[in-house]
C-alpha positions in Angstrom: 119.4 105.5 16.7 118.5 107.5 19.9 114.9 108.5 20.0 113.3 111.6 21.5 110.3 110.7 23.7 107.5 113.3 24.1 104.5 113.1 26.4 101.7 113.2 23.9 98.9 112.0 26.2 95.5 113.2 25.1 96.6 114.0 21.6 94.9 112.3 18.6 96.9 109.2 17.8 97.5 110.2 14.1 98.8 113.6 15.2 101.0 112.0 17.9 102.6 109.6 15.4 103.3 112.5 13.0 104.8 114.7 15.7 107.0 111.8 16.9 108.2 110.9 13.4 109.0 114.6 12.6 110.8 115.2 15.9 112.8 112.0 15.7 113.8 112.8 12.2 115.7 115.8 13.5 117.2 114.2 16.6 120.9 113.8 16.2 122.0 110.2 16.6 125.0 109.3 18.6 126.8 106.5 16.8 127.6 103.5 19.1 131.3 103.1 19.9 133.1 100.4 18.1 136.1 98.7 19.7 139.0 97.5 17.6 141.0 94.4 18.5 142.9 95.0 21.8 146.1 93.6 20.2 146.1 96.2 17.4 148.1 99.4 17.8 145.0 101.5 17.3 143.3 99.4 19.9 146.0 100.1 22.4 145.9 103.8 21.5 142.1 103.7 22.3 143.0 101.9 25.5 145.2 104.7 26.8 142.8 107.4 25.6 140.1 105.7 27.6 142.4 105.8 30.7 142.6 109.6 30.2 146.0 109.9 28.7 146.8 112.6 26.1 149.3 110.9 23.8 151.5 112.6 21.2 153.2 110.8 18.3 156.4 110.5 20.4 154.5 108.9 23.3 153.0 106.2 21.1 156.3 105.6 19.3 158.1 105.1 22.6 155.3 103.1 24.2 154.1 100.9 21.3 157.0 101.2 18.7 154.4 102.6 16.3 154.8 105.7 14.1 151.4 106.4 12.7 149.3 107.9 15.5 147.4 110.2 13.2 146.3 107.2 11.1 145.3 105.3 14.2 143.2 108.3 15.4 141.6 108.5 11.9 140.6 104.8 12.2 139.1 105.4 15.7 137.1 108.4 14.6 135.7 106.3 11.7 134.5 103.9 14.5 132.6 106.7 16.2 135.2 107.9 18.8 135.1 111.7 19.3 138.8 112.2 19.6 140.0 115.8 20.2 143.3 117.2 18.9 145.4 120.1 20.0 148.8 121.4 18.8 151.2 121.8 21.6 154.8 123.0 21.8 157.6 120.7 23.0 161.3 121.1 23.4 163.5 118.9 21.2 167.0 117.4 21.9 168.2 119.7 19.1 169.7 122.4 21.3 166.3 123.2 22.9 164.5 123.9 19.6 160.8 124.1 19.9 158.6 121.8 17.8 154.8 121.7 17.4 153.1 118.4 17.7 149.6 117.0 17.9 148.2 115.8 21.2 145.0 113.7 21.2 142.4 112.9 23.9 138.9 111.8 24.7 136.7 114.1 26.7 135.6 113.1 30.2 132.0 112.8 28.8 133.1 110.3 26.1 135.0 108.3 28.6 132.0 108.3 30.9 129.8 107.3 28.0 132.0 104.3 27.2 131.3 103.3 30.8 132.2 99.8 32.1 132.7 98.4 28.6 135.3 101.1 28.0 137.0 100.5 31.3 137.2 96.7 30.7 138.5 97.3 27.2 141.3 99.6 28.5 142.2 97.0 31.1 142.3 94.3 28.3 144.5 96.5 26.2 146.9 97.0 29.1 147.0 93.3 29.8 147.7 92.4 26.2 150.4 95.1 26.0 152.2 93.9 29.2 151.8 90.3 28.0 153.5 91.1 24.7 156.4 92.8 26.5 157.0 89.7 28.6 157.2 87.5 25.6 
């Protein structure tokens, strides 16, 4: 849990402990990110999200032969990933009919918070994916 630190120099020690306990009780905690296996589909989805891609169901179906992007996003959110969703309009092959689909992404702040660990994880997901294609 992330703690809020206050400068309480010169304050009675009992009062300082009470203020710190009360303040930290109301400080929102940021859950640590949890990384799924890189070989899993939702691991590879996380890998492309960490690279800044904004996949739709069709992108994931084409790229990973997977058809449950919303379920993968649900699993990642349960692991602490703040994944955003927006409905976009796309043209279909059905005489130009318009369809509305979900597009998912991680904010630049979340990608930055994942830092080097996230970067290395995304590289590992890409390596695993390309290794599987060669097999």
